[in-house]
C-alpha positions as CSV (number, residue, x, y, z in Angstrom):
1,M,73.2,83.7,91.3
2,K,73.5,86.9,93.2
3,A,70.5,89.3,93.2
4,N,70.9,92.4,91.1
5,Y,69.7,94.5,93.9
6,I,70.5,94.4,97.6
7,Y,67.9,93.0,100.0
8,A,70.4,90.9,102.0
9,I,69.5,90.5,105.6
10,A,72.4,89.8,108.0
11,S,71.6,86.6,109.9
12,L,72.2,86.3,113.6
13,A,74.8,83.6,114.5
14,R,73.2,81.2,117.0
15,L,73.0,77.6,118.0
16,A,69.5,76.3,118.2
17,L,68.3,75.0,121.5
18,T,67.2,71.4,121.9
19,S,63.5,72.4,122.1
20,E,63.8,74.1,118.7
21,F,65.1,70.9,117.2
22,Q,61.7,69.3,117.9
23,Q,59.7,71.5,115.5
24,P,57.8,69.9,112.6
25,L,60.3,68.6,110.0
26,I,59.2,70.9,107.2
27,G,57.3,74.1,108.0
28,Q,55.7,76.2,105.3
29,V,54.6,79.9,105.1
30,T,51.0,80.3,104.1
31,D,51.5,82.4,101.0
32,D,53.5,81.0,98.1
33,N,53.9,84.5,96.7
34,V,55.6,87.1,99.0
35,K,56.1,90.9,98.5
36,S,59.8,91.6,98.9
37,P,59.6,95.1,100.4
38,S,57.2,94.1,103.2
39,V,58.1,90.5,104.0
40,N,60.8,89.6,106.6
41,L,62.8,87.2,104.5
42,E,64.2,85.6,107.7
43,A,60.6,84.7,108.7
44,I,60.4,82.4,105.6
45,I,63.5,80.5,106.9
46,N,62.2,80.5,110.5
47,A,58.9,78.9,109.4
48,S,60.7,75.8,108.1
49,A,62.8,73.4,110.2
50,L,64.7,72.3,107.1
51,L,65.6,75.9,106.1
52,S,66.4,76.8,109.7
53,F,68.7,73.8,110.1
54,H,70.4,74.6,106.8
55,R,70.9,78.2,107.9
56,D,72.4,77.1,111.2
57,I,75.0,74.8,109.8
58,V,76.0,77.4,107.0
59,Q,76.5,80.0,109.7
60,I,79.1,77.8,111.4
61,P,82.4,78.1,109.4
62,S,83.8,74.7,108.6
63,I,86.7,75.2,106.2
64,S,88.6,71.9,105.8
65,E,90.6,71.0,108.9
66,N,88.2,73.2,111.0
67,E,85.0,71.2,111.0
68,K,84.8,70.6,114.8
69,N,82.1,73.2,115.6
70,V,79.7,72.2,112.9
71,G,80.3,68.6,113.8
72,N,79.3,69.2,117.4
73,Y,76.2,71.0,116.3
74,L,75.3,68.0,114.0
75,L,75.9,65.6,116.9
76,D,73.5,67.4,119.2
77,F,70.9,67.8,116.5
78,I,70.9,64.2,115.3
79,R,70.8,62.9,118.9
80,S,67.8,65.1,119.7
81,H,65.9,63.1,117.0
82,N,66.6,59.8,118.9
83,L,69.1,58.3,116.5
84,T,72.2,56.5,117.7
85,V,75.2,58.6,116.9
86,E,78.9,57.6,116.8
87,K,81.6,60.2,116.8
88,Q,84.4,58.6,114.6
89,I,87.6,60.4,115.4
90,V,89.7,61.0,112.3
91,T,92.4,63.3,113.8
92,P,92.7,63.6,117.7
93,G,92.8,67.1,119.0
94,S,96.2,68.5,120.1
95,E,97.8,71.8,121.0
96,T,98.4,72.5,117.3
97,E,95.6,70.6,115.6
98,Q,91.8,70.8,116.0
99,E,89.9,67.5,116.7
100,R,88.3,66.2,113.5
101,F,85.6,63.6,113.4
102,N,83.1,61.9,111.1
103,I,79.5,61.5,112.3
104,Y,77.8,58.1,111.8
105,A,74.2,57.7,112.8
106,Y,71.6,54.9,112.6
107,T,68.4,53.8,114.3
108,G,68.6,51.8,117.6
109,K,71.2,49.1,117.5
110,N,71.1,48.8,113.7
111,R,74.8,49.7,113.3
112,F,75.1,48.2,109.8
113,P,72.0,49.5,107.9
114,D,71.1,48.4,104.4
115,V,71.2,51.9,103.0
116,L,73.8,54.5,103.7
117,L,73.4,58.2,102.9
118,T,76.5,60.4,103.0
119,S,77.9,63.9,102.4
120,H,80.7,66.1,103.7
121,I,80.6,68.9,106.3
122,D,83.8,70.7,105.3
123,T,83.9,73.6,102.8
124,V,86.5,75.4,100.7
125,P,87.8,78.8,101.8
126,P,87.1,81.6,102.3
127,F,84.1,81.7,104.7
128,I,81.3,83.8,103.2
129,P,78.5,84.8,105.6
130,Y,74.9,83.5,105.2
131,S,72.5,86.0,103.5
132,L,69.1,86.1,101.9
133,H,68.1,87.7,98.6
134,P,64.9,88.0,96.6
135,P,65.4,86.5,93.1
136,A,66.6,88.6,90.3
137,I,63.5,89.2,88.2
138,D,63.5,90.4,84.6
139,N,60.0,91.7,84.5
140,T,58.7,95.0,85.9
141,D,56.8,93.4,88.8
142,I,59.8,92.9,91.1
143,L,57.7,93.4,94.3
144,T,56.3,89.9,94.3
145,F,58.0,86.6,94.1
146,N,57.4,82.9,94.9
147,R,59.0,81.8,98.2
148,S,60.6,78.9,96.4
149,D,62.7,81.4,94.5
150,L,64.2,83.0,97.6
151,V,68.0,82.9,97.2
152,I,70.1,81.7,100.1
153,A,73.8,82.7,99.6
154,G,77.0,82.0,101.5
155,R,79.9,79.5,101.7
156,G,78.6,75.9,101.9
157,T,75.0,76.8,101.1
158,V,75.5,74.5,98.1
159,D,78.6,72.4,98.6
160,A,77.7,70.5,100.5
161,K,75.6,71.7,103.4
162,A,72.6,71.7,101.1
163,S,73.0,68.0,100.7
164,V,73.7,67.5,104.4
165,A,70.5,69.2,105.3
166,A,68.4,67.5,102.6
167,I,69.8,64.0,103.4
168,L,69.2,64.4,107.1
169,F,65.6,65.6,106.7
170,A,64.8,63.0,104.1
171,A,66.0,60.3,106.5
172,L,64.0,61.8,109.4
173,E,60.8,62.0,107.3
174,T,61.3,58.4,106.1
175,L,61.8,57.2,109.7
176,E,58.7,59.1,110.8
177,V,56.6,57.1,108.4
178,N,58.6,53.8,108.6
179,P,60.5,53.6,112.0
180,D,62.0,50.3,110.9
181,A,63.6,51.6,107.7
182,S,67.2,50.3,107.6
183,I,69.0,53.6,106.8
184,G,72.2,55.2,108.2
185,L,73.9,58.5,107.9
186,L,77.6,59.4,107.4
187,F,78.7,63.0,107.5
188,D,82.5,63.1,106.9
189,V,85.3,65.7,107.1
190,G,88.0,66.7,104.6
191,E,86.3,65.9,101.3
192,E,87.6,69.2,99.8
193,K,91.2,68.5,100.9
194,S,92.4,64.9,100.5
195,G,89.3,63.0,101.4
196,V,90.7,62.0,104.8
197,G,87.3,61.5,106.4
198,M,85.9,59.0,103.9
199,K,89.2,57.2,103.7
200,H,89.2,56.8,107.5
201,F,85.6,55.5,107.4
202,S,86.5,53.2,104.5
203,N,89.3,51.6,106.5
204,S,87.3,51.2,109.7
205,D,85.2,48.5,111.2
206,L,82.1,50.4,110.0
207,N,83.0,49.2,106.4
208,P,83.4,45.5,106.8
209,A,84.0,42.8,104.2
210,P,81.7,41.8,102.7
211,P,79.7,45.1,103.0
212,K,76.6,45.2,105.1
213,F,75.0,48.0,103.1
214,H,73.6,47.3,99.6
215,T,73.1,50.9,98.6
216,V,75.1,54.1,99.2
217,I,73.6,57.5,98.3
218,F,76.2,60.3,98.0
219,G,75.2,64.0,98.3
220,E,76.9,66.6,96.1
221,P,75.6,69.4,93.9
222,T,74.0,67.8,90.8
223,E,71.2,70.3,90.1
224,L,68.7,67.7,91.3
225,K,69.8,65.3,88.6
226,L,70.9,61.7,89.0
227,V,74.6,61.2,88.0
228,A,75.5,58.2,85.9
229,G,79.2,58.8,86.5
230,H,82.0,61.3,87.1
231,K,85.5,61.7,85.8
232,G,88.5,60.4,87.6
233,T,91.3,62.5,89.1
234,L,95.1,62.7,89.1
235,G,97.3,65.4,90.6
236,F,101.0,65.9,90.3
237,K,103.8,68.4,90.2
238,V,106.3,69.4,87.5
239,I,109.6,70.5,88.9
240,A,112.6,72.2,87.3
241,E,116.0,72.8,89.0
242,G,118.5,75.2,87.7
243,K,121.3,77.4,89.1
244,A,121.0,80.9,90.6
245,A,123.0,83.8,89.2
246,H,122.8,87.6,88.9
247,S,120.4,88.5,86.2
248,G,123.1,90.7,84.6
249,Y,125.1,87.6,84.0
250,P,122.5,84.9,83.2
251,W,125.1,82.7,81.4
252,L,126.6,82.0,84.8
253,G,123.4,80.3,85.9
254,K,120.6,78.2,84.6
255,S,117.0,79.4,84.6
256,A,114.5,76.8,86.0
257,V,111.7,78.9,84.6
258,S,113.2,78.7,81.1
259,S,113.3,74.9,81.5
260,I,109.8,74.5,82.9
261,L,107.9,76.8,80.5
262,P,108.1,74.7,77.3
263,V,107.1,71.6,79.3
264,L,104.1,73.3,80.8
265,S,103.2,74.7,77.4
266,Y,103.2,71.3,75.9
267,L,101.3,69.6,78.8
268,D,98.7,72.3,78.4
269,T,97.9,71.0,74.9
270,L,97.6,67.3,75.8
271,Q,93.8,67.4,76.1
272,D,93.5,68.5,72.5
273,I,95.9,65.9,71.1
274,Q,94.5,62.6,69.9
275,P,95.3,59.7,72.2
276,E,97.0,57.7,69.5
277,K,99.4,60.7,69.1
278,G,100.2,60.9,72.8
279,G,97.3,63.0,74.0
280,L,95.1,62.4,77.1
281,L,92.6,59.6,76.9
282,R,88.9,60.1,75.9
283,S,85.7,58.2,76.2
284,E,82.2,58.3,74.8
285,T,80.7,58.8,78.2
286,F,82.9,61.6,79.5
287,G,84.4,63.1,76.4
288,Q,87.9,64.5,76.8
289,S,90.2,64.3,79.7
290,T,91.2,67.8,80.8
291,L,94.4,69.2,82.3
292,N,94.7,72.3,84.5
293,I,97.9,74.0,85.5
294,G,96.6,75.4,88.8
295,V,99.7,76.8,90.6
296,V,103.1,77.9,89.4
297,R,105.9,79.0,91.8
298,A,109.3,80.1,90.8
299,G,112.2,82.5,91.6
300,L,113.1,84.9,94.4
301,A,113.4,88.2,92.7
302,G,113.4,89.9,89.3
303,N,117.2,90.3,89.3
304,V,118.0,86.7,90.2
305,V,118.2,83.8,87.7
306,P,115.7,81.3,89.2
307,A,117.2,78.1,90.5
308,Y,113.8,76.4,91.1
309,A,110.4,76.3,89.6
310,E,107.4,74.0,90.1
311,A,103.8,73.7,88.9
312,T,100.9,71.9,90.4
313,I,98.6,70.2,87.9
314,S,95.2,68.5,88.1
315,V,93.9,66.1,85.4
316,R,90.3,65.0,85.1
317,L,90.3,61.5,83.6
318,A,87.7,60.6,81.0
319,A,89.1,57.1,80.6
320,G,91.7,54.7,81.8
321,S,93.5,54.5,85.1
322,P,95.7,57.1,86.9
323,D,98.7,54.9,85.9
324,D,97.7,55.3,82.2
325,T,97.7,59.1,82.5
326,R,101.0,59.1,84.5
327,E,102.6,57.3,81.6
328,I,101.2,59.7,79.0
329,V,102.6,62.7,81.1
330,R,106.0,61.1,81.6
331,K,106.3,60.5,77.8
332,A,105.3,64.1,77.1
333,V,107.9,65.5,79.5
334,E,110.6,63.3,78.0
335,D,109.6,64.4,74.4
336,V,110.1,68.0,75.3
337,T,113.3,67.7,77.4
338,G,114.9,64.9,75.6
339,G,115.1,63.1,78.9
340,D,117.9,65.3,80.1
341,G,116.6,65.4,83.7
342,S,116.2,69.2,83.8
343,V,112.5,68.8,84.5
344,Y,111.0,65.9,86.4
345,L,107.6,64.8,87.8
346,D,106.5,64.2,91.3
347,F,103.3,62.1,91.5
348,G,103.5,61.8,95.3
349,N,101.8,58.8,96.8
350,L,101.1,56.5,93.8
351,E,97.8,55.5,95.5
352,N,96.5,59.0,94.9
353,G,94.2,59.5,92.0
354,A,91.1,57.6,90.9
355,P,89.7,56.3,87.6
356,P,86.4,57.5,86.2
357,Q,83.4,56.4,88.4
358,Y,80.4,54.7,86.8
359,L,77.3,55.0,89.0
360,D,73.8,53.7,89.2
361,S,71.0,55.7,87.6
362,D,68.1,53.2,87.5
363,V,65.5,55.1,89.6
364,D,62.7,56.6,87.5
365,G,61.8,60.3,87.7
366,F,65.2,61.8,87.5
367,E,67.1,63.4,84.6
368,V,70.4,61.6,84.2
369,I,73.8,63.3,83.6
370,T,77.5,62.9,84.0
371,V,79.8,65.4,85.7
372,N,83.4,66.4,85.6
373,Y,84.2,66.9,89.2
374,G,85.6,64.5,91.8
375,T,83.8,63.2,94.9
376,D,84.3,61.0,98.0
377,I,83.0,58.0,96.0
378,P,86.3,56.4,95.0
379,A,87.6,56.8,98.6
380,L,84.9,54.5,99.9
381,K,86.2,51.0,99.1
382,I,83.4,48.5,98.5
383,N,84.8,45.3,100.0
384,A,82.6,43.0,97.9
385,Q,84.4,40.0,96.5
386,E,81.2,38.2,95.3
387,G,77.4,38.5,95.5
388,P,75.2,41.4,94.5
389,K,76.8,44.6,93.5
390,V,76.6,47.5,96.0
391,K,74.6,50.3,94.3
392,R,76.0,53.8,94.3
393,Y,73.9,56.9,93.6
394,L,75.0,60.5,93.3
395,Y,72.4,63.3,93.7
396,G,72.0,66.6,95.3
397,P,70.7,70.2,95.2
398,G,72.5,73.2,93.8
399,S,75.0,73.8,90.9
400,I,78.7,72.9,90.9
401,H,79.2,76.0,88.8
402,V,78.8,78.3,91.8
403,A,79.9,75.8,94.5
404,H,83.4,77.2,95.1
405,G,82.8,80.8,94.0
406,D,82.0,84.0,95.8
407,D,78.4,83.7,94.3
408,E,77.7,80.3,95.9
409,A,73.9,80.2,96.5
410,I,70.8,78.0,96.3
411,T,67.1,78.6,96.3
412,V,64.5,77.5,98.8
413,G,62.8,75.4,96.1
414,E,65.9,73.5,95.3
415,L,66.5,72.5,99.0
416,E,62.9,71.4,99.4
417,E,62.9,69.4,96.2
418,A,66.1,67.7,97.2
419,V,64.4,66.3,100.3
420,R,61.8,64.7,98.0
421,G,64.5,63.4,95.7
422,Y,66.5,61.8,98.5
423,K,63.3,60.2,99.8
424,K,62.6,58.8,96.4
425,L,66.1,57.2,96.3
426,I,65.7,55.8,99.8
427,S,62.3,54.3,98.9
428,A,63.8,52.7,95.8
429,A,66.7,51.3,97.7
430,L,64.5,49.9,100.4
431,G,62.2,48.4,97.8
432,V,59.3,50.5,99.0
433,H,56.8,51.5,96.3
């Protein structure tokens, strides 16, 4: 989504003052069409409280485990809009570790609202500075473009600070019209790396049994489409142990690399093998399960027979439970090695992993899709033993296809449309028509 020509404007890093928080919720420039050589692109952002807020949180680096600064900014901003805010400590600060906390907000004393909106404030590395670009235009008139097509680039512009901004402003606009709307906000840490923030919230007194909320709206990049479900996840390691030796005398050792390679080669084909023949499971909703060998580590030097090798693998589950896939993988490794123990599996904590998630998509006006990525959704345990089902929606601006790349970017129009989309979901959840 990068522009084909450079009009990027370096943004000044700043924290907005409290008085600036009080500007109208969504500002607009007067002209829909702007001329790129003459317009100050930053002025388009400055004219909108939504876009300004999005810029401010993107400019604050918040790679997983380093969310404190953006968290403090959010605390101040939300408090300035007269919401009750709780700072839920996930990891206390220490000499070696930065304090990490979730942000939980609601109106007045309504600590257990009917509708909860949530997204995460951490990002993947590396930090990429915020920048603005006119859209890449194919025709000859590249001097004029619609403000909604202005491209906002940088780490977190999509995943998931776009959802954070749109959720917050959708909530504020809803409360402006209906101050009694029973809605709450949860912005959590660590989604990109273990889901520690949502797990902490899930195990806290803010998630009682039976649940107080009847609807949870999750924010992730879905291209403004409503998601009917997403694949499950399972991670594990494949480990081979051998014996080191001089490479000139390889028969005196045993190569861990030679042991692990045929196993990895076979595991890499499991997604293409029919389930009845030992392949990964499939479903009509999600298609094939997929397996990715993401990291391989082995050896010390080219002239040393490697005594150790390991691979880190991620599976996206289209069907069944994590235990089902663990058994398929175990059988595959045994088939290749003959069960000689030269290669073994490490699944870590057996509570890790999640089955496919089936979500609600019963609100009119949205295109409905399924997605292959994982979210915080399975980490939030719904403690409902009986009674009405808690509804779960997944929606947000931006595309997952650029979310973790160096071309992560979103348009002004997508951000503004997301506010309208979240407001529609809130209204449906509250029964407001």
